[in-house]
C-alpha positions in Angstrom: -31.2 8.2 -6.7 -28.7 10.3 -4.7 -29.5 11.4 -1.2 -28.4 14.9 -2.2 -29.0 16.4 -5.7 -25.3 17.5 -5.9 -23.8 14.2 -4.7 -23.3 11.3 -7.1 -24.7 7.9 -6.3 -22.9 4.6 -6.8 -23.6 0.9 -6.5 -20.4 0.5 -4.5 -18.1 3.0 -2.9 -14.6 1.8 -1.9 -12.4 3.7 0.6 -8.7 3.2 -0.1 -6.9 2.7 -3.4 -4.4 0.1 -2.1 -4.3 -3.4 -3.6 -7.4 -4.6 -1.7 -9.5 -1.7 -2.9 -8.3 -2.0 -6.5 -9.1 -5.8 -6.5 -12.6 -5.2 -5.2 -13.2 -2.4 -7.6 -12.1 -4.5 -10.6 -14.4 -7.4 -9.6 -17.4 -5.1 -9.1 -16.8 -3.2 -12.4 -16.5 -6.5 -14.3 -20.1 -7.3 -13.0 -21.3 -4.0 -14.4 -21.7 -2.1 -11.2 -21.0 1.6 -10.8 -17.9 1.9 -8.6 -16.2 4.9 -7.0 -12.9 4.8 -5.1 -11.9 7.5 -2.6 -8.3 7.7 -1.3 -6.8 10.3 1.0 -3.3 9.9 -0.6 -2.0 11.4 -3.7 -1.3 8.2 -5.6 -2.8 4.7 -5.8 -1.2 1.6 -4.5 -0.8 2.3 -0.8 2.3 0.5 0.5 2.9 -1.1 -2.9 4.0 2.3 -4.1 6.9 4.3 -5.5 8.2 7.8 -4.9 9.6 10.0 -7.6 11.6 13.1 -6.6 14.2 15.3 -8.3 14.5 12.8 -11.2 15.0 9.8 -8.9 12.7 6.8 -8.4 12.5 5.0 -5.0 10.8 1.8 -4.1 10.0 3.1 -0.6 7.2 0.6 0.4 6.8 -3.1 -0.4 9.9 -4.4 -2.3 8.3 -7.3 -4.1 5.4 -9.7 -4.1 4.7 -13.4 -4.5 1.8 -15.3 -5.9 0.6 -18.6 -4.5 -3.1 -18.8 -5.1 -4.6 -19.5 -8.6 -6.6 -16.2 -8.5 -3.6 -14.1 -7.8 -1.3 -16.0 -10.1 -3.7 -15.4 -12.9 -3.8 -11.6 -12.4 0.0 -11.6 -12.0 0.5 -13.5 -15.3 -1.7 -11.0 -17.1 0.3 -8.1 -15.5 3.6 -9.8 -16.7 2.2 -10.1 -20.2 1.5 -6.4 -20.2 5.0 -5.5 -18.7 3.5 -4.3 -15.4 5.3 -7.0 -13.4 8.7 -8.6 -13.9 10.4 -11.6 -12.4 13.2 -11.3 -9.8 15.1 -13.4 -7.3 15.7 -12.6 -3.6 17.4 -15.1 -1.3 17.2 -17.7 -4.1 13.4 -17.2 -4.1 11.4 -16.4 -7.2 9.5 -13.1 -6.6 7.7 -10.5 -8.7 8.3 -6.7 -8.8 6.4 -3.9 -10.5 7.8 -3.0 -13.8 9.5 -0.5 -14.1 8.3 0.5 -10.6 6.1 -1.1 -7.9 3.4 1.5 -8.6 3.1 0.2 -12.1 1.4 -3.0 -10.8 -1.1 -0.8 -8.9 -1.7 1.3 -12.1 -2.3 -1.9 -14.0 -5.0 -3.0 -11.4 -6.5 0.5 -11.4 -6.8 0.9 -15.1 -10.1 2.4 -16.2 -11.4 2.7 -12.6 -13.0 5.8 -11.2 -10.6 7.0 -8.5 -10.5 10.3 -6.6 -7.3 11.0 -4.8 -6.7 13.4 -1.9 -10.2 12.8 -0.6 -10.4 11.6 3.0 -13.7 10.1 4.0 -14.1 11.1 7.7 -17.6 9.7 8.3 -20.2 7.3 6.9 -23.9 7.7 7.7 -26.8 5.3 7.0 -29.9 7.2 5.7 -32.9 5.4 4.3 -31.1 2.2 3.6 -28.4 4.1 1.8 -24.9 5.1 2.8 -23.7 8.7 2.7 -20.0 9.4 2.6 -18.6 12.6 4.0 -15.3 14.4 4.1 -14.5 17.3 6.4 -16.4 19.8 4.3 -19.5 17.7 3.8 -21.0 14.8 1.7 -19.1 13.7 -1.4 -21.0 10.6 -2.5 -23.8 8.1 -1.6 -23.9 4.4 -2.3 -25.7 1.2 -1.8 -22.7 -0.6 -0.3 -19.1 0.1 0.7 -15.8 -1.7 1.2 -13.4 0.0 3.7 -9.7 -0.9 3.1 -7.4 1.4 5.0 -5.0 0.0 7.7 -6.9 -1.6 10.6 -6.5 1.3 13.1 -7.9 3.8 10.6 -10.7 1.4 9.6 -11.7 0.9 13.2 -12.0 4.7 13.8 -14.2 5.2 10.7 -16.5 2.3 11.5 -16.7 2.6 15.2 -20.2 4.1 15.1 -21.8 2.7 12.0 -20.4 -0.9 12.1 -19.0 -1.5 15.6 -18.5 -5.3 15.1 -16.3 -4.6 12.1 -14.4 -2.0 14.1 -13.8 -4.6 16.9 -12.5 -7.0 14.2 -10.1 -4.3 13.0 -8.9 -3.7 16.6 -7.5 -7.2 16.7 -4.9 -6.5 14.0 -1.4 -5.2 14.9 1.4 -3.7 12.9 5.1 -2.9 13.0 6.2 0.5 11.7 9.1 1.2 9.2 11.2 4.2 8.5 12.3 4.4 4.9 15.2 6.8 3.9 15.8 7.8 0.3 18.9 9.3 -1.2 19.8 10.4 -4.8 23.4 10.8 -6.1 25.1 12.4 -9.1 27.0 9.2 -9.6 26.6 5.6 -8.5 27.5 5.1 -4.8 30.1 2.5 -3.8 27.7 -0.3 -3.0 28.3 -4.0 -3.3 27.5 -5.3 -6.8 24.4 -7.4 -6.3 21.2 -7.9 -8.3 19.1 -8.0 -5.1 18.8 -5.8 -2.0 21.4 -5.9 0.8 19.8 -7.4 3.9 20.9 -7.2 7.5 19.8 -9.4 10.4 20.8 -7.0 13.2 21.0 -3.3 13.9 19.0 -0.4 12.7 18.9 -1.3 9.0 16.9 -4.2 7.6 17.4 -3.5 3.9 19.3 -1.3 1.5 18.6 -1.3 -2.2 20.4 0.5 -5.1 17.4 1.2 -7.3 19.3 0.9 -10.6 19.7 -2.8 -9.9 15.9 -3.5 -9.9 14.4 -5.1 -13.0 13.3 -2.5 -15.5 14.9 0.4 -13.6 17.0 2.9 -15.5 20.7 2.2 -15.0 21.3 5.9 -14.3 18.8 6.0 -11.5 21.4 6.6 -8.9 18.9 6.2 -6.0 19.4 4.4 -2.7 16.6 3.2 -0.5 17.2 2.2 3.1 14.5 0.5 5.2 15.0 0.4 8.9 14.2 -2.6 11.1 10.8 -2.8 12.8 12.5 -2.7 16.2 14.5 0.4 15.5 11.6 2.1 13.7 9.4 1.5 16.8 12.0 3.0 19.1 12.5 6.0 16.8 9.0 6.4 15.4 8.6 10.0 16.6 12.1 11.2 15.6 12.3 13.9 12.9 12.5 12.8 9.3 15.8 14.7 8.7 17.5 13.1 11.7 16.3 9.6 10.9 17.5 9.8 7.3 21.0 11.0 8.3 21.2 8.3 11.1 20.4 5.5 8.6 22.8 7.0 6.0 25.6 7.0 8.5 24.8 3.5 9.7 24.9 2.1 6.2 28.2 3.9 5.5 29.7 2.2 8.6 28.3 -1.2 7.6 29.8 -1.0 4.1 33.1 0.4 5.2 33.2 2.9 2.3 32.7 6.6 2.3 29.4 7.5 0.5 29.3 10.5 -1.8 27.1 13.4 -0.5 23.6 12.9 -1.8 21.9 15.6 -3.9 18.5 14.4 -2.7 17.4 13.3 0.8 13.9 12.1 1.8 12.4 10.0 4.5 9.0 8.4 4.9 7.5 7.0 8.1 5.2 4.0 7.6 3.2 3.7 10.8 1.5 0.6 9.5 4.2 -1.0 7.5 3.8 -4.8 8.2 1.0 -6.8 9.7 2.4 -8.6 12.8 -1.0 -10.0 13.9 -3.9 -10.4 11.5 -7.6 -10.1 12.4 -8.0 -13.7 11.2 -11.7 -13.5 10.5 -13.9 -15.1 7.8 -16.8 -12.6 8.1 -16.0 -9.3 6.4 -19.5 -7.8 6.3 -21.6 -5.8 8.8 -24.9 -6.9 10.3 -26.8 -4.6 7.8 -24.9 -6.4 4.9 -23.9 -3.1 3.2 -20.5 -2.5 4.7 -17.4 -4.8 4.3 -13.8 -4.6 5.3 -10.7 -5.7 3.4 -6.9 -5.4 3.6 -3.8 -7.5 4.2 -4.5 -7.2 7.9 -7.5 -9.6 7.4 -5.2 -12.5 6.3 -1.5 -11.7 6.6 1.4 -9.4 5.6 1.4 -10.0 1.9 0.3 -8.1 -1.2 -1.5 -11.3 -2.3 -3.4 -11.3 1.0 -4.7 -7.8 0.4 -5.8 -8.7 -3.1 -7.6 -11.8 -2.0 -9.3 -10.0 0.9 -10.7 -7.4 -1.6 -12.2 -10.2 -3.7 -13.6 -11.9 -0.6 -15.2 -8.7 0.7 -17.0 -8.1 -2.6 -18.2 -11.7 -2.8 -19.6 -11.4 0.7 -21.5 -8.2 -0.2 -23.2 -10.1 -2.9 
């Protein structure tokens, strides 16, 4: 029974619709529990996402994923069979990519789940052995349990009062940021013909990818994604998006030695928590009360698979 007549009640409320949250929600739903996911973003998938703008598609977050464990391999094989993942090779390594976009893997995981986007949970209160979830304007749901999956710094802020031990665990994790610049063209830019991203060991740019070369992408998707190095992104984290994009565009032009055509679309995204550089490295994911759990790649390490496995582990420990 809900704590408030107008607020729905669930067996499990999950905060965050990234890979960890989707994995936990699938596991709970398969056991017949009522599950609700809240996410402050506009689309599911978190860093395993895709941006569409002005007719262009950009892989502006994670570029690919790998599967090592049996549990993750099984879900990836199912996604491949349903054309939500495709095989690719980078640096002579077999990897997987969302098909036709990275977000399609997230959409596959989120199929038939109850997800509300653009809802930021700002507080969790414990009332009568129940949890109440609030956004800025008031309560939005109640639940028996919760799994909190945002990046570690955001998780720590949310849990500081209600689950201080879990907040301290989240404080142990560290991230490197990443600026991602996106450009769309009327015609294909003069990039090197390659079936995989261009990668650079030194300088501002870490990776540049012509989106039309990705498996499943439309060959007329004249879109270019540039990801800056962690070091450069850290130094320029507070620069303006416009200036950052133009700097990275100019840098790539110099690296390639060809004049790039003027883009008809320009965009830039700042990932403050792009890649885990230090994981929390903990086995216990639940609070002392047993109703609150944490999950995310920051628990285990900087891989999509780690996020998925942490979501499963968090749900298992709640039960």
